[in-house]
N, C-alpha and C positions, 0 to 999 in steps of 0.2 A: 894478747902483750904475740907482737913476730918472737919467733926463733932468733931470730939474728939477735935481738933486743936480752933474751936471756942469756946467749952463746958468750954478750958483749960485757957481760956484769960479773965481778969473780960471787967464787961459792959464797961469800960469809955473805954475799949481800940477798943474792937470790935466797940463801936461803932466811935470813929473815924476812926477805918479802912474802912469799909464801906462806912461813908459817904464821906472821901477822894477820895475810890474808883470810886464811886456814877459820885462826881462834875470830874476824869478821865477818865472813857466809856461816858459823854456826852459832851465830848472835841473828843472825837475819833467817833463822830455818832451813839454809840451803845446804845440804849434808852433803848434797854427792859433790856439790864443786866443790864445797873446802874440802874432800878424800881427796880430788888432787891436786888441790896444794898442797895437802900434805903429805903429797908421796913425791911430789917434786918437792917439798925445803926436807924431806930428811933423803933424798934423790942426794941432796948436792951437799948435807954434813950428816953421813949412813948416824954415827954415833950423837944425835944427841935426843935421849931418851923420851923429852917432852914431846915433841911429834910424831913419835909410835903414840904415843897413849891419846891425844889430843887425834890425829885419826881415825884410833880404832871406839872414840866414843862418838866422832862423829859417825861411823861404819854401825856404830850399835844404834846408833837413835834415827839411823832410816832403815834399819831392820833385818841387819847386811851381820846379820852376829858373827859366818863364819869368819869373812873376813875381820872384823872384828875381834876376835879369839888372836884368827894367825895377827895379825897386828900388833897388838898386847904381849901375847909372845917374843914378836922380835925387837920389840922393848924390852924385858927380861934379857933374851938373848945377847943385848949388848949392852946393858948394865953388867951382866957377871962377864960379859971378856971384855972391855976395857978395865974397869974400876976393880974389880973382885972376881975371883968366881965363882965365891959363895952368897955375893952382893944381891940384892937384893930390893928392887925401884917400887916402895907403896903403890903410887899411882900403879902402876902397871896389875901389881899384882889385884889387886883388890878389882882394877878392871877385871880378869883376868875372871876369877873367880865367877863377881856378876853373870859376864858372859856365860860363862858352862852351864853357868843356873838358870837364864834364860834358854838353852838351845839345851835344857830337857838331859844333860848329863849328867845326872847327879851323883853319879860316883866317881867322878869325876872331880866335881864342885869340890868335896868331901877332904877326894886328893889332892889338888891345891892348897885350900882355904887351910887343908892340918898339916900341910909343906912350911907355909907363909908363915904362922903363927913364932915359928922360935926365933928367923928373924927381924919379929917388929918386941916394942917396946911401951907403954903410953895408950896414950887413946887408941892409935895404930891399933895395940893388940884387942882393943878394945871392939874396932871395926870387925878383924879377923878372924875374932871370934864369934861376933855377932853371925855372918855366914855360916861359920860352925853351928851354929845354934840353930839356923835357917833350917839347914839340913836335915838337921836329927830332926829334925817339928816333924818337916815334909815326911822325911822314911815311917815318921808315929803318925803323921792320916795317912802312906799307901797304904803301909805292909803292919800296919802296929794291930790292937787287941780286936777292930771292928773290920778288919777285911775279912777274912772266916765268914762272920757273917752274910758279911755282904757278897763275897763271891757265892754262896750256897743260893741266897738267893738269883741269884741271875744265871744258877747253872744251867735252865732251858735257853737264856736268851744267850747264853756263848755261847752253844753252842749250834744257834740255828746261824750266831757272826759266824765262826768256822767254817759253815756248809753257805755261805753267803759267800766269804771270802776266796772261796777255791773254786766254787761254782766263779764268780767274777773276771778268777786268774786266768779260767778257760771260755771265753767268750768264744762265742763261733759265728765268726763275719762272713763267711760263703754265701752265697744262693743257695735257696734248703733245694732246690734241686741237685745240687752237687751235692751237701749230704747225705737226702735221703739217696740215690746213686751209689754212695760208700756202705751204705747201711744198707743196698737192697731192698728199698720200700721203694712202691710204692709212689708215680708222682707223672700223674694222667696232666695235668697242664704246666706242668715243667717254666712256673715264672721263676725270673728272675726275682726275688722278695727273699729281702733276710727278714729274718723272724727276735723279733725283741720283743722279751718281756715285760709288759711293763708291773710294776709292782700297784697291788690294789688300794682302793683308797685310806683303809682301816691303816694300811705298812706309815700311805706319803702325811694324814694325818700325825702318826702318834712319834713321829721325825720332826714334825712340822712343834710338835710339844713339845719333845724332850730338848730340843733349840732354842724353842723361850722359857724354856724352864732356868738350863745352863744358861740361856744369858744375861737373864735377872737375876742368877743365882752370884755369876763371874764377872759383868760389866755393868750393872748400875743402871748408869744412866746411859750407858753407850750401847748397852741394849738393844736402842732408838734408833742407830746405827746400821747396828749389824739388817736391824729388822728391812731398812731401807734399800741394803746395797741389795739385800738378797733380791728384793721383790723386782730390785731392776737384771739381776744373772736372767741366761733362758729358764722358762716354765714362768717368770714370776708375775705376777699381775702386772709389772709396766714396762715389760721387757719389747711390747710394739711401739713405746716411745725411744727406746736405744736405739734398739735396730730396723731403720727404713730402710728402706728397696730404695729410693731415690739419695742418698748421702753412704754408698757401702763402705766407702774408706777411712770416711769419722768416724761409722757405726763401727764399724771392723776395730779401730784406736779405742774408743770411748770402751766394749764392751772389755778388753781386754785388757783397760784401765782401772773397770769394775770389778773385773773375773782378779787384778793381781792385790787389789782393795780389796775383800772376801776370802780369800787366802790367806793374808797378813794375819786379818783379826779371826776368822779360822783358826790359825795354824796355836795361833795365842791365845785364843780361846779354849781348845785342848790341853794345851800346856798345862794355863789354870789348872784343869778338872784330873791332871796326872797328878799334879804336884799335889793336889785336895780333897778326892774324891769326892761325889756328889754323896755319898754315905757320910762319911766323915763333918758334910756341911749342915746333914741332918741332924748328926751325932749334936753338933754343936748347936743346933738351934734348938730339937726336942729334948732331947740328954736323955732321959735313959728308955732304956729299949718300950719298957712300955707304957711310954706317954709316946713317940714313936708310932707302935699299935696302935691308941687311940686316934692320935691324929692320923692317919692315913685310914681309919672306918670313919671317922667324922666327912673325913673328904669325899672319900666314900657312898655315903650315904648323902650326902649338900649333890651331889653328881645325877645319885639317882632321884635324890626329890625335881630336881630341873629339870631332868630325861621325860617323867610324867606328866610337869607342866609344858613341857612341849609336846609331848605327842600327842596330848587332849586340845591342847590348841588348836594344832594340825586337824585333828578328825573334825572339832570345830568348825573352823574355814572348808574342811573338803565339807561337809555336811550341807553347808551354805551354797555352795561351787553348784552342789546336783539339786537344793531346792530350785535355784536358778537354772538351772539348765545347762550352765555352761559346760561341756561339756568335754569340749577341745581345755580349755585353763585345766578342766578336774584330772586329765591326763598327764597336764603337764606335771600338775604338781605335785601328783602323786607320785608319778616318776622320777623327777628331783628329789622325792621325799625320802622314799625309800633306796637311793642312792647316796645321796651326800650329808642323810642324817641314819638311816635304821644300820646301815652298814658297818660308818666307823661305832656303834653301839655293843658295849660288849656283855653279855650276855651277867657281868659283875653289877653293872649297874644298868641296866636293861633285861630282867632276868623273864617276864613277858612280851621276847619278843613274836613271837610265833603269836599270840594270838593276837596282837594286835595288827602285823604283817595279815592274818588272815580276812582281821576285820576292814583294810583298810583295801584290801586287792577282792573283797568280796561288796567293800562300797561302789567304785571304781567298778565291774561288774553286772551288779540291779540299775544305777547309773545309764551303762550302755542300755540294760532292757526298758527301762522306761524310756528310749528313743526310738521304742521297736510302736509306732501306733500306725491305724490304721484311718488314713486321709477320709473326712468326709466325700473327694471329689473323686473317691479313685475307681470309680466308673463309670465318671467322665475322661477317662485321659483311655486313647488310643492302648490298644488292646494291647498290641510289642510294650509299650513303653511301662505297663501299671507292675512288673515287680520292678525292675528302677525304680517308681516310687514309694512302691512297698519299703522296700530296704537301704533306701536315701541311695540307688550307687548312678553315677554318672549317668546321663543321657545322652546315647549320640549323636558327635557332631554332624549336624550336615551337608547336605555335598557343597551347597552356594558355602558354607566356613572353610573349605580346605581352597587356600593358596594356591592357585597352579603359576611358576612361577615363565615371567612374557621375557620376551629377548630386547636386549633396549628398558623394561620398564623397571627401573629399582627398590620401587617402591616391596615387589615383590622377590626379588632378590636375596635367597638367604646363604651365606658366607657355610661352608662342610669344614672351611674347621673350625670355625665356631662354638666355643664353649656350651652343652647344654647344661647350664645349673641346676635346671628342671632331677636331671636326672643324677647329676653332682650331687643336687642336695637325698634324695631318696638314697643313696649308696652310704653318705655319710651319718642319714637318719639306722640305716640296717646294719653299721659296725660298731655306731655306737654304741646299741642294743643287745650283737654281739659278747662284745669286752663285758657286757654285764651277769652274763647265760650265767658263767662258769663260776663268779663271785655270788650266785643266790645261794641261796643256803634251803629255800624249801620249795617243793612243788609248786605250790596254788602263783609262790610270787615271779616262777617260773613259768607261768601257767600266761601269768600274766604279756610276760615279757618277748611270750611269741605273740599270740596275738596285738601286738603292739606290731612286733612282723606282719605278721596278716594285713591289718591295715595296711600300717606303708607296702606292700606287694599289692593291696587287693589294686588301692590310689596309685599305681606306676602301673597297674596292668600287667604285673604277671598273674597272673593269676595260675602258673603253675606252681612256680612257689606259694602265692597263699594256700592251699591244699595242704603243700609238703605243713607248713608250720601248725594251719589248722589242726595237722592229725598229732603234733607234738603238743602242740594244744589240750588233744581230750586226753591224749593216754597221762598228761602233767596233772590233768583236772582227775581223774580217773586212782591218778597215784595218794593226794591230798581230799580227794571223797567230796569231792565240791562237787555238783550236783549244775552249781549256776552253770560254772568254766569250764563242765564237757560240751549246752549248750551253746552259748557259746563257738565252741572251734565248732561244733558242726554246721550253728551259725553262717558262719566266715565260710566252708565251702558252701553251704548253699548261695551267697552273695556269686562267690568266686563260677556254680555253675549260673546263677543268674543274667550276672554279663557278659557267660561266653554267650547267653540260649542257647545253649546244652542242654534239651528240655530232656532227652534220654538220660539221663545223670542226673535232674533238678529229679528226677520220680523216684530216684531211691536215695539221693540227697533231701530229700521232702520227710521222705518213711524214718530218717533215721532223726531227724528232727521231732520228726511227732514224736517219738520212743521218749528222746535224752528229756524233751518239754513235761512228761507228767512229773518226773519228780520233784517238780518246781509247784504244781499246782497253783495254778494261776491263772485264768481262763481269758485274761488282753491278748496271755504267749501264744493261748495253744489255739487261740482264734484267730493270728496273724497266721500260723502256721497249716492252715483248717482253709482258708483267702487266697495262700498263698495257694496249694494244691492243685483250688480249686479256679487259680489264675492258667497253670501250667495244664492243668486239663484242656481247658478252654485252646488255648498259644497249640498244644496235639494235634486237638482235630481239626485245631487253622489247616497243622499244615499237609495230617491226611486230604485233610479235600481240600487242599490244593492240588497235593499229590494226583488224586486220581482224577481232577481234570484237568493234567500234563498225563496223564497220559491216555485220557481215552482223545484228548487233540491230536496228539500224537498219533492215534490210531485211525484217527476216522481221515490224516493227514498220509495218512501212509494205504 
């Protein structure tokens, strides 16, 4: 409607029209439009208490609780001023009580309900007294006899929450080189990076489980809606369907809408949980403390039984992959199990975790040694390629395979700004393993992770990094008392020397491998090391012969 028409109407007509429009839009569920119409109606007739009340109802249903409380109190102020200095409108009084309760202003809710009760009688007094009983029941649920035992059980968790809040209040967003400069620490790289501490996977799973339990307890079927909204948020399973690079504007609006919906439901869930804590909910469900304890123990035993079933099934699958000789799939599966399953299990439900971690890691180590076989046609290969064939190393490219760029030939052109996807994938694999190392509990698990880094460094041709990681494998294997992983660490050094064709260094590493293989008492592995030494000696002899012939030719020419 145009402003000219509004100005041409009398204020009484404007009041009636906007009031009826607001009532119509409330029935249609368009609460924002209804709020604006009731505001215009109240402006046309400030003494109309009903418009203030309906405006408060529209804002209340639209989750604008603070504005709804202000509108209800504005209606009460009009009632007191116009009719009676001590007069009260029942609808606005009841709306004020409900809004204060939804805002979690429990003390204000009790005060408003108690002050309103003397002004009414009959069925209206019963409604006000129901609000008072609701307030006392909430106090009993939150601060009654059950609060003490609950707080005592959660005493350690409360300390952690206090530490997390203090850390969150002092988040450092400056680049790392500035932080180290102020602390007078050495920073040789001085990269402009911001260190962000990622929560452990067990902490993520714990929060997901707690949210699921609270949602199912307080939202009932509405929990599915919250779960769906959570999956659309940043970091959710369906984040990529919302944040599309092709439609950034609409994606941003959709993300903002999802965040508003999530915050609204999340605040309601927190509000319900604060009024009736989960400890009270459990007590109402299970009854006495002894019954609740029995229920907890029953849940733990069920979780422990399911855990051991899962672990044994995983071991069966690993043994099957080893029998098939599918080492690549075995490595991927073991890495996934150690991180996404073993890490989220506590000692309470998985007391034999160390035993099974040892078994899983040793199973991978044995599968790696299974691949150390002497090929029947090894001696048919050229002498320089025998070590590569023996240790399954990539053989160097021939000169014919190297593409030389030719001016005018588009097929030989390589864009210098084009991303190297192979290198990016290599760095992503290394960074993923590095993030897992601080959370590994046992030396043999760290030996497995360092050995995986060795493998990726070796595949990328980073031989110095391979030797460094191999030494870490040896150190962790020594701590865990595992001769198998110590041999695999030495073998990684041997492979790096063999790929570099550093024959003098290879002599020392093969001697170390010969010592490391003895505790395994495996003739096949000992034979592999002996053959590698023979091939290396042949290469050294050929190298010395070439050097002598070169010296003789140089002397003859001089």
